[in-house]
PyMOL Python script that loads the backbone (N, CA, C, O; Angstrom):
from pymol import cmd

cmd.read_pdbstr("""\
ATOM      1  N   MET A   1       1.930  31.341  72.808  1.00  0.00           N
ATOM      2  CA  MET A   1       1.833  32.399  73.803  1.00  0.00           C
ATOM      3  C   MET A   1       3.130  33.206  73.753  1.00  0.00           C
ATOM      4  O   MET A   1       4.219  32.637  73.669  1.00  0.00           O
ATOM      5  N   SER A   2       3.009  34.521  73.805  1.00  0.00           N
ATOM      6  CA  SER A   2       4.190  35.375  73.745  1.00  0.00           C
ATOM      7  C   SER A   2       4.982  35.261  75.041  1.00  0.00           C
ATOM      8  O   SER A   2       4.476  34.786  76.057  1.00  0.00           O
ATOM      9  N   ALA A   3       6.225  35.701  74.984  1.00  0.00           N
ATOM     10  CA  ALA A   3       7.096  35.643  76.158  1.00  0.00           C
ATOM     11  C   ALA A   3       6.528  36.468  77.311  1.00  0.00           C
ATOM     12  O   ALA A   3       6.622  36.066  78.471  1.00  0.00           O
ATOM     13  N   ASP A   4       5.938  37.620  76.992  1.00  0.00           N
ATOM     14  CA  ASP A   4       5.339  38.458  78.042  1.00  0.00           C
ATOM     15  C   ASP A   4       4.186  37.737  78.737  1.00  0.00           C
ATOM     16  O   ASP A   4       4.079  37.762  79.964  1.00  0.00           O
ATOM     17  N   LEU A   5       3.336  37.103  77.957  1.00  0.00           N
ATOM     18  CA  LEU A   5       2.204  36.394  78.539  1.00  0.00           C
ATOM     19  C   LEU A   5       2.672  35.182  79.342  1.00  0.00           C
ATOM     20  O   LEU A   5       2.066  34.838  80.357  1.00  0.00           O
ATOM     21  N   GLU A   6       3.737  34.539  78.896  1.00  0.00           N
ATOM     22  CA  GLU A   6       4.301  33.425  79.662  1.00  0.00           C
ATOM     23  C   GLU A   6       4.831  33.918  81.001  1.00  0.00           C
ATOM     24  O   GLU A   6       4.663  33.252  82.023  1.00  0.00           O
ATOM     25  N   GLN A   7       5.467  35.079  80.997  1.00  0.00           N
ATOM     26  CA  GLN A   7       5.983  35.663  82.236  1.00  0.00           C
ATOM     27  C   GLN A   7       4.835  36.017  83.191  1.00  0.00           C
ATOM     28  O   GLN A   7       4.921  35.776  84.395  1.00  0.00           O
ATOM     29  N   ILE A   8       3.773  36.584  82.643  1.00  0.00           N
ATOM     30  CA  ILE A   8       2.616  36.930  83.466  1.00  0.00           C
ATOM     31  C   ILE A   8       1.976  35.668  84.046  1.00  0.00           C
ATOM     32  O   ILE A   8       1.557  35.657  85.204  1.00  0.00           O
ATOM     33  N   ALA A   9       1.902  34.611  83.247  1.00  0.00           N
ATOM     34  CA  ALA A   9       1.357  33.344  83.738  1.00  0.00           C
ATOM     35  C   ALA A   9       2.221  32.775  84.860  1.00  0.00           C
ATOM     36  O   ALA A   9       1.702  32.201  85.817  1.00  0.00           O
ATOM     37  N   LEU A  10       3.533  32.934  84.743  1.00  0.00           N
ATOM     38  CA  LEU A  10       4.448  32.481  85.792  1.00  0.00           C
ATOM     39  C   LEU A  10       4.253  33.294  87.072  1.00  0.00           C
ATOM     40  O   LEU A  10       4.211  32.732  88.167  1.00  0.00           O
ATOM     41  N   ILE A  11       4.135  34.609  86.933  1.00  0.00           N
ATOM     42  CA  ILE A  11       3.896  35.475  88.098  1.00  0.00           C
ATOM     43  C   ILE A  11       2.599  35.057  88.782  1.00  0.00           C
ATOM     44  O   ILE A  11       2.541  34.970  90.009  1.00  0.00           O
ATOM     45  N   ARG A  12       1.564  34.801  87.995  1.00  0.00           N
ATOM     46  CA  ARG A  12       0.278  34.381  88.547  1.00  0.00           C
ATOM     47  C   ARG A  12       0.422  33.074  89.319  1.00  0.00           C
ATOM     48  O   ARG A  12      -0.091  32.941  90.430  1.00  0.00           O
ATOM     49  N   SER A  13       1.115  32.123  88.731  1.00  0.00           N
ATOM     50  CA  SER A  13       1.307  30.824  89.366  1.00  0.00           C
ATOM     51  C   SER A  13       2.083  30.952  90.680  1.00  0.00           C
ATOM     52  O   SER A  13       1.715  30.338  91.682  1.00  0.00           O
ATOM     53  N   GLN A  14       3.144  31.741  90.676  1.00  0.00           N
ATOM     54  CA  GLN A  14       3.945  31.939  91.879  1.00  0.00           C
ATOM     55  C   GLN A  14       3.141  32.654  92.965  1.00  0.00           C
ATOM     56  O   GLN A  14       3.251  32.323  94.146  1.00  0.00           O
ATOM     57  N   THR A  15       2.345  33.621  92.564  1.00  0.00           N
ATOM     58  CA  THR A  15       1.528  34.365  93.525  1.00  0.00           C
ATOM     59  C   THR A  15       0.468  33.462  94.132  1.00  0.00           C
ATOM     60  O   THR A  15       0.209  33.536  95.333  1.00  0.00           O
ATOM     61  N   LEU A  16      -0.146  32.613  93.325  1.00  0.00           N
ATOM     62  CA  LEU A  16      -1.137  31.676  93.849  1.00  0.00           C
ATOM     63  C   LEU A  16      -0.495  30.705  94.845  1.00  0.00           C
ATOM     64  O   LEU A  16      -1.124  30.329  95.834  1.00  0.00           O
ATOM     65  N   ALA A  17       0.752  30.300  94.589  1.00  0.00           N
ATOM     66  CA  ALA A  17       1.464  29.429  95.525  1.00  0.00           C
ATOM     67  C   ALA A  17       1.697  30.145  96.855  1.00  0.00           C
ATOM     68  O   ALA A  17       1.560  29.538  97.918  1.00  0.00           O
ATOM     69  N   LEU A  18       2.050  31.432  96.801  1.00  0.00           N
ATOM     70  CA  LEU A  18       2.226  32.211  98.034  1.00  0.00           C
ATOM     71  C   LEU A  18       0.916  32.329  98.802  1.00  0.00           C
ATOM     72  O   LEU A  18       0.896  32.209 100.027  1.00  0.00           O
ATOM     73  N   ILE A  19      -0.175  32.565  98.081  1.00  0.00           N
ATOM     74  CA  ILE A  19      -1.484  32.664  98.724  1.00  0.00           C
ATOM     75  C   ILE A  19      -1.812  31.336  99.416  1.00  0.00           C
ATOM     76  O   ILE A  19      -2.324  31.332 100.535  1.00  0.00           O
ATOM     77  N   ALA A  20      -1.524  30.223  98.762  1.00  0.00           N
ATOM     78  CA  ALA A  20      -1.794  28.914  99.356  1.00  0.00           C
ATOM     79  C   ALA A  20      -0.992  28.724 100.642  1.00  0.00           C
ATOM     80  O   ALA A  20      -1.514  28.194 101.623  1.00  0.00           O
ATOM     81  N   GLN A  21       0.270  29.150 100.646  1.00  0.00           N
ATOM     82  CA  GLN A  21       1.104  29.032 101.844  1.00  0.00           C
ATOM     83  C   GLN A  21       0.567  29.892 102.984  1.00  0.00           C
ATOM     84  O   GLN A  21       0.486  29.448 104.129  1.00  0.00           O
ATOM     85  N   ILE A  22       0.207  31.115 102.655  1.00  0.00           N
ATOM     86  CA  ILE A  22      -0.256  32.048 103.684  1.00  0.00           C
ATOM     87  C   ILE A  22      -1.581  31.585 104.296  1.00  0.00           C
ATOM     88  O   ILE A  22      -1.770  31.664 105.510  1.00  0.00           O
ATOM     89  N   THR A  23      -2.481  31.109 103.462  1.00  0.00           N
ATOM     90  CA  THR A  23      -3.790  30.716 103.977  1.00  0.00           C
ATOM     91  C   THR A  23      -3.758  29.340 104.644  1.00  0.00           C
ATOM     92  O   THR A  23      -4.653  29.021 105.426  1.00  0.00           O
ATOM     93  N   ALA A  24      -2.755  28.527 104.356  1.00  0.00           N
ATOM     94  CA  ALA A  24      -2.635  27.218 105.000  1.00  0.00           C
ATOM     95  C   ALA A  24      -2.265  27.364 106.477  1.00  0.00           C
ATOM     96  O   ALA A  24      -2.698  26.573 107.315  1.00  0.00           O
ATOM     97  N   ALA A  25      -1.459  28.384 106.787  1.00  0.00           N
ATOM     98  CA  ALA A  25      -1.038  28.636 108.172  1.00  0.00           C
ATOM     99  C   ALA A  25      -1.133  30.134 108.437  1.00  0.00           C
ATOM    100  O   ALA A  25      -0.113  30.821 108.471  1.00  0.00           O
ATOM    101  N   PRO A  26      -2.363  30.652 108.626  1.00  0.00           N
ATOM    102  CA  PRO A  26      -2.543  32.088 108.820  1.00  0.00           C
ATOM    103  C   PRO A  26      -1.799  32.598 110.054  1.00  0.00           C
ATOM    104  O   PRO A  26      -1.690  31.907 111.067  1.00  0.00           O
ATOM    105  N   LYS A  27      -1.295  33.813 109.940  1.00  0.00           N
ATOM    106  CA  LYS A  27      -0.562  34.440 111.038  1.00  0.00           C
ATOM    107  C   LYS A  27      -1.245  35.762 111.392  1.00  0.00           C
ATOM    108  O   LYS A  27      -1.850  36.400 110.531  1.00  0.00           O
ATOM    109  N   PRO A  28      -1.150  36.166 112.641  1.00  0.00           N
ATOM    110  CA  PRO A  28      -1.728  37.459 113.016  1.00  0.00           C
ATOM    111  C   PRO A  28      -0.819  38.606 112.585  1.00  0.00           C
ATOM    112  O   PRO A  28       0.385  38.424 112.402  1.00  0.00           O
ATOM    113  N   SER A  29      -1.400  39.766 112.430  1.00  0.00           N
ATOM    114  CA  SER A  29      -0.598  40.965 112.173  1.00  0.00           C
ATOM    115  C   SER A  29       0.092  41.357 113.473  1.00  0.00           C
ATOM    116  O   SER A  29      -0.431  41.104 114.558  1.00  0.00           O
ATOM    117  N   TYR A  30       1.269  41.976 113.364  1.00  0.00           N
ATOM    118  CA  TYR A  30       1.994  42.361 114.570  1.00  0.00           C
ATOM    119  C   TYR A  30       2.899  43.552 114.296  1.00  0.00           C
ATOM    120  O   TYR A  30       3.088  43.964 113.152  1.00  0.00           O
ATOM    121  N   ASN A  31       3.448  44.090 115.366  1.00  0.00           N
ATOM    122  CA  ASN A  31       4.331  45.246 115.301  1.00  0.00           C
ATOM    123  C   ASN A  31       5.551  44.948 116.173  1.00  0.00           C
ATOM    124  O   ASN A  31       5.416  44.700 117.371  1.00  0.00           O
ATOM    125  N   ILE A  32       6.750  44.971 115.566  1.00  0.00           N
ATOM    126  CA  ILE A  32       7.986  44.724 116.299  1.00  0.00           C
ATOM    127  C   ILE A  32       8.938  45.880 116.041  1.00  0.00           C
ATOM    128  O   ILE A  32       9.281  46.181 114.897  1.00  0.00           O
ATOM    129  N   ASP A  33       9.355  46.518 117.117  1.00  0.00           N
ATOM    130  CA  ASP A  33      10.308  47.636 117.029  1.00  0.00           C
ATOM    131  C   ASP A  33       9.903  48.663 115.987  1.00  0.00           C
ATOM    132  O   ASP A  33      10.745  49.179 115.254  1.00  0.00           O
ATOM    133  N   GLY A  34       8.620  48.955 115.925  1.00  0.00           N
ATOM    134  CA  GLY A  34       8.126  49.973 115.003  1.00  0.00           C
ATOM    135  C   GLY A  34       7.877  49.469 113.592  1.00  0.00           C
ATOM    136  O   GLY A  34       7.411  50.223 112.738  1.00  0.00           O
ATOM    137  N   GLN A  35       8.182  48.200 113.337  1.00  0.00           N
ATOM    138  CA  GLN A  35       7.937  47.647 112.004  1.00  0.00           C
ATOM    139  C   GLN A  35       6.626  46.878 112.032  1.00  0.00           C
ATOM    140  O   GLN A  35       6.473  45.914 112.782  1.00  0.00           O
ATOM    141  N   GLN A  36       5.687  47.311 111.211  1.00  0.00           N
ATOM    142  CA  GLN A  36       4.359  46.701 111.151  1.00  0.00           C
ATOM    143  C   GLN A  36       4.339  45.589 110.119  1.00  0.00           C
ATOM    144  O   GLN A  36       4.790  45.782 108.989  1.00  0.00           O
ATOM    145  N   VAL A  37       3.826  44.435 110.491  1.00  0.00           N
ATOM    146  CA  VAL A  37       3.626  43.322 109.571  1.00  0.00           C
ATOM    147  C   VAL A  37       2.134  43.017 109.566  1.00  0.00           C
ATOM    148  O   VAL A  37       1.589  42.513 110.548  1.00  0.00           O
ATOM    149  N   ALA A  38       1.484  43.327 108.455  1.00  0.00           N
ATOM    150  CA  ALA A  38       0.041  43.138 108.335  1.00  0.00           C
ATOM    151  C   ALA A  38      -0.224  42.053 107.289  1.00  0.00           C
ATOM    152  O   ALA A  38      -0.202  42.313 106.086  1.00  0.00           O
ATOM    153  N   TRP A  39      -0.471  40.849 107.763  1.00  0.00           N
ATOM    154  CA  TRP A  39      -0.660  39.719 106.855  1.00  0.00           C
ATOM    155  C   TRP A  39      -1.909  39.873 106.004  1.00  0.00           C
ATOM    156  O   TRP A  39      -1.927  39.440 104.851  1.00  0.00           O
ATOM    157  N   GLY A  40      -2.950  40.480 106.551  1.00  0.00           N
ATOM    158  CA  GLY A  40      -4.165  40.697 105.773  1.00  0.00           C
ATOM    159  C   GLY A  40      -3.918  41.612 104.585  1.00  0.00           C
ATOM    160  O   GLY A  40      -4.419  41.368 103.487  1.00  0.00           O
ATOM    161  N   ASP A  41      -3.139  42.670 104.811  1.00  0.00           N
ATOM    162  CA  ASP A  41      -2.794  43.586 103.713  1.00  0.00           C
ATOM    163  C   ASP A  41      -1.939  42.886 102.664  1.00  0.00           C
ATOM    164  O   ASP A  41      -2.126  43.085 101.464  1.00  0.00           O
ATOM    165  N   TYR A  42      -0.995  42.061 103.132  1.00  0.00           N
ATOM    166  CA  TYR A  42      -0.128  41.325 102.213  1.00  0.00           C
ATOM    167  C   TYR A  42      -0.959  40.366 101.357  1.00  0.00           C
ATOM    168  O   TYR A  42      -0.750  40.270 100.147  1.00  0.00           O
ATOM    169  N   LEU A  43      -1.891  39.664 101.980  1.00  0.00           N
ATOM    170  CA  LEU A  43      -2.758  38.748 101.244  1.00  0.00           C
ATOM    171  C   LEU A  43      -3.585  39.510 100.212  1.00  0.00           C
ATOM    172  O   LEU A  43      -3.740  39.057  99.079  1.00  0.00           O
ATOM    173  N   ARG A  44      -4.112  40.661 100.604  1.00  0.00           N
ATOM    174  CA  ARG A  44      -4.904  41.486  99.686  1.00  0.00           C
ATOM    175  C   ARG A  44      -4.051  41.929  98.483  1.00  0.00           C
ATOM    176  O   ARG A  44      -4.537  41.933  97.352  1.00  0.00           O
ATOM    177  N   GLN A  45      -2.800  42.297  98.718  1.00  0.00           N
ATOM    178  CA  GLN A  45      -1.909  42.692  97.624  1.00  0.00           C
ATOM    179  C   GLN A  45      -1.649  41.520  96.686  1.00  0.00           C
ATOM    180  O   GLN A  45      -1.608  41.691  95.467  1.00  0.00           O
ATOM    181  N   LEU A  46      -1.474  40.334  97.252  1.00  0.00           N
ATOM    182  CA  LEU A  46      -1.261  39.157  96.410  1.00  0.00           C
ATOM    183  C   LEU A  46      -2.497  38.868  95.564  1.00  0.00           C
ATOM    184  O   LEU A  46      -2.380  38.528  94.387  1.00  0.00           O
ATOM    185  N   GLN A  47      -3.675  39.003  96.158  1.00  0.00           N
ATOM    186  CA  GLN A  47      -4.915  38.787  95.406  1.00  0.00           C
ATOM    187  C   GLN A  47      -5.064  39.812  94.280  1.00  0.00           C
ATOM    188  O   GLN A  47      -5.538  39.477  93.194  1.00  0.00           O
ATOM    189  N   GLN A  48      -4.666  41.046  94.534  1.00  0.00           N
ATOM    190  CA  GLN A  48      -4.707  42.076  93.490  1.00  0.00           C
ATOM    191  C   GLN A  48      -3.730  41.749  92.366  1.00  0.00           C
ATOM    192  O   GLN A  48      -4.010  42.029  91.201  1.00  0.00           O
ATOM    193  N   THR A  49      -2.594  41.165  92.704  1.00  0.00           N
ATOM    194  CA  THR A  49      -1.629  40.757  91.688  1.00  0.00           C
ATOM    195  C   THR A  49      -2.220  39.667  90.802  1.00  0.00           C
ATOM    196  O   THR A  49      -2.063  39.709  89.582  1.00  0.00           O
ATOM    197  N   VAL A  50      -2.897  38.693  91.404  1.00  0.00           N
ATOM    198  CA  VAL A  50      -3.541  37.631  90.628  1.00  0.00           C
ATOM    199  C   VAL A  50      -4.621  38.227  89.720  1.00  0.00           C
ATOM    200  O   VAL A  50      -4.730  37.842  88.556  1.00  0.00           O
ATOM    201  N   ASP A  51      -5.413  39.157  90.240  1.00  0.00           N
ATOM    202  CA  ASP A  51      -6.439  39.806  89.426  1.00  0.00           C
ATOM    203  C   ASP A  51      -5.818  40.530  88.236  1.00  0.00           C
ATOM    204  O   ASP A  51      -6.327  40.444  87.119  1.00  0.00           O
ATOM    205  N   TRP A  52      -4.715  41.245  88.478  1.00  0.00           N
ATOM    206  CA  TRP A  52      -4.019  41.953  87.394  1.00  0.00           C
ATOM    207  C   TRP A  52      -3.531  40.959  86.346  1.00  0.00           C
ATOM    208  O   TRP A  52      -3.697  41.180  85.147  1.00  0.00           O
ATOM    209  N   CYS A  53      -2.929  39.866  86.804  1.00  0.00           N
ATOM    210  CA  CYS A  53      -2.446  38.844  85.867  1.00  0.00           C
ATOM    211  C   CYS A  53      -3.605  38.279  85.042  1.00  0.00           C
ATOM    212  O   CYS A  53      -3.482  38.098  83.830  1.00  0.00           O
ATOM    213  N   ASN A  54      -4.714  38.008  85.700  1.00  0.00           N
ATOM    214  CA  ASN A  54      -5.883  37.477  84.980  1.00  0.00           C
ATOM    215  C   ASN A  54      -6.343  38.434  83.890  1.00  0.00           C
ATOM    216  O   ASN A  54      -6.661  38.008  82.780  1.00  0.00           O
ATOM    217  N   ARG A  55      -6.379  39.729  84.204  1.00  0.00           N
ATOM    218  CA  ARG A  55      -6.792  40.720  83.202  1.00  0.00           C
ATOM    219  C   ARG A  55      -5.812  40.759  82.029  1.00  0.00           C
ATOM    220  O   ARG A  55      -6.232  40.778  80.872  1.00  0.00           O
ATOM    221  N   LYS A  56      -4.514  40.769  82.321  1.00  0.00           N
ATOM    222  CA  LYS A  56      -3.517  40.834  81.255  1.00  0.00           C
ATOM    223  C   LYS A  56      -3.545  39.575  80.394  1.00  0.00           C
ATOM    224  O   LYS A  56      -3.400  39.655  79.174  1.00  0.00           O
ATOM    225  N   LEU A  57      -3.728  38.418  81.020  1.00  0.00           N
ATOM    226  CA  LEU A  57      -3.803  37.179  80.251  1.00  0.00           C
ATOM    227  C   LEU A  57      -5.047  37.156  79.376  1.00  0.00           C
ATOM    228  O   LEU A  57      -5.000  36.674  78.244  1.00  0.00           O
ATOM    229  N   ALA A  58      -6.155  37.671  79.889  1.00  0.00           N
ATOM    230  CA  ALA A  58      -7.393  37.724  79.102  1.00  0.00           C
ATOM    231  C   ALA A  58      -7.237  38.674  77.912  1.00  0.00           C
ATOM    232  O   ALA A  58      -7.743  38.401  76.823  1.00  0.00           O
ATOM    233  N   GLU A  59      -6.538  39.787  78.125  1.00  0.00           N
ATOM    234  CA  GLU A  59      -6.313  40.748  77.031  1.00  0.00           C
ATOM    235  C   GLU A  59      -5.450  40.132  75.935  1.00  0.00           C
ATOM    236  O   GLU A  59      -5.600  40.479  74.764  1.00  0.00           O
ATOM    237  N   GLY A  60      -4.559  39.233  76.296  1.00  0.00           N
ATOM    238  CA  GLY A  60      -3.635  38.658  75.333  1.00  0.00           C
ATOM    239  C   GLY A  60      -4.182  37.471  74.570  1.00  0.00           C
ATOM    240  O   GLY A  60      -3.573  37.024  73.598  1.00  0.00           O
ATOM    241  N   ARG A  61      -5.324  36.954  74.998  1.00  0.00           N
ATOM    242  CA  ARG A  61      -5.911  35.799  74.326  1.00  0.00           C
ATOM    243  C   ARG A  61      -6.640  36.245  73.067  1.00  0.00           C
ATOM    244  O   ARG A  61      -7.311  37.277  73.061  1.00  0.00           O
ATOM    245  N   PRO A  62      -6.508  35.479  72.021  1.00  0.00           N
ATOM    246  CA  PRO A  62      -7.298  35.817  70.833  1.00  0.00           C
ATOM    247  C   PRO A  62      -8.773  35.557  71.111  1.00  0.00           C
ATOM    248  O   PRO A  62      -9.137  34.650  71.860  1.00  0.00           O
ATOM    249  N   CYS A  63      -9.585  36.355  70.504  1.00  0.00           N
ATOM    250  CA  CYS A  63     -11.021  36.153  70.681  1.00  0.00           C
ATOM    251  C   CYS A  63     -11.701  36.204  69.322  1.00  0.00           C
ATOM    252  O   CYS A  63     -11.158  36.731  68.351  1.00  0.00           O
ATOM    253  N   GLU A  64     -12.872  35.656  69.280  1.00  0.00           N
ATOM    254  CA  GLU A  64     -13.634  35.632  68.045  1.00  0.00           C
ATOM    255  C   GLU A  64     -14.974  36.298  68.314  1.00  0.00           C
ATOM    256  O   GLU A  64     -15.684  35.929  69.250  1.00  0.00           O
ATOM    257  N   LEU A  65     -15.306  37.254  67.511  1.00  0.00           N
ATOM    258  CA  LEU A  65     -16.592  37.932  67.628  1.00  0.00           C
ATOM    259  C   LEU A  65     -17.457  37.509  66.460  1.00  0.00           C
ATOM    260  O   LEU A  65     -17.023  37.529  65.308  1.00  0.00           O
ATOM    261  N   ARG A  66     -18.665  37.131  66.763  1.00  0.00           N
ATOM    262  CA  ARG A  66     -19.602  36.752  65.702  1.00  0.00           C
ATOM    263  C   ARG A  66     -20.716  37.803  65.672  1.00  0.00           C
ATOM    264  O   ARG A  66     -21.210  38.250  66.707  1.00  0.00           O
ATOM    265  N   SER A  67     -21.074  38.163  64.498  1.00  0.00           N
ATOM    266  CA  SER A  67     -22.168  39.111  64.355  1.00  0.00           C
ATOM    267  C   SER A  67     -23.051  38.676  63.194  1.00  0.00           C
ATOM    268  O   SER A  67     -22.647  37.912  62.316  1.00  0.00           O
ATOM    269  N   GLN A  68     -24.239  39.180  63.227  1.00  0.00           N
ATOM    270  CA  GLN A  68     -25.180  38.852  62.171  1.00  0.00           C
ATOM    271  C   GLN A  68     -25.922  40.139  61.819  1.00  0.00           C
ATOM    272  O   GLN A  68     -26.412  40.855  62.693  1.00  0.00           O
ATOM    273  N   ALA A  69     -25.991  40.409  60.536  1.00  0.00           N
ATOM    274  CA  ALA A  69     -26.687  41.613  60.079  1.00  0.00           C
ATOM    275  C   ALA A  69     -28.111  41.247  59.682  1.00  0.00           C
ATOM    276  O   ALA A  69     -28.357  40.220  59.050  1.00  0.00           O
ATOM    277  N   PHE A  70     -29.019  42.094  60.059  1.00  0.00           N
ATOM    278  CA  PHE A  70     -30.411  41.907  59.689  1.00  0.00           C
ATOM    279  C   PHE A  70     -30.792  42.974  58.666  1.00  0.00           C
ATOM    280  O   PHE A  70     -30.424  44.139  58.817  1.00  0.00           O
ATOM    281  N   THR A  71     -31.505  42.591  57.658  1.00  0.00           N
ATOM    282  CA  THR A  71     -31.943  43.564  56.655  1.00  0.00           C
ATOM    283  C   THR A  71     -33.446  43.664  56.600  1.00  0.00           C
ATOM    284  O   THR A  71     -33.985  44.438  55.808  1.00  0.00           O
TER     285      THR A  71
END
""", "prot")
cmd.dss("prot")
cmd.show_as("cartoon", "prot")
cmd.util.cbc("prot")
cmd.orient("prot")
């Protein structure tokens, strides 16, 4: 695996760990002194990061295509 793909796999693993922490003890969204904290949005961003990592890892994997010609 290339260094880039290893880095992406690490990002994916770390993001999944964050998702596990957040979903183990869910918190409500809140607003303090004008600063908005939206846990649902944060979770959605983490899920999008995992999806991106999955796509990049899939692109980097070798694949084999089989075809058959008919005459």
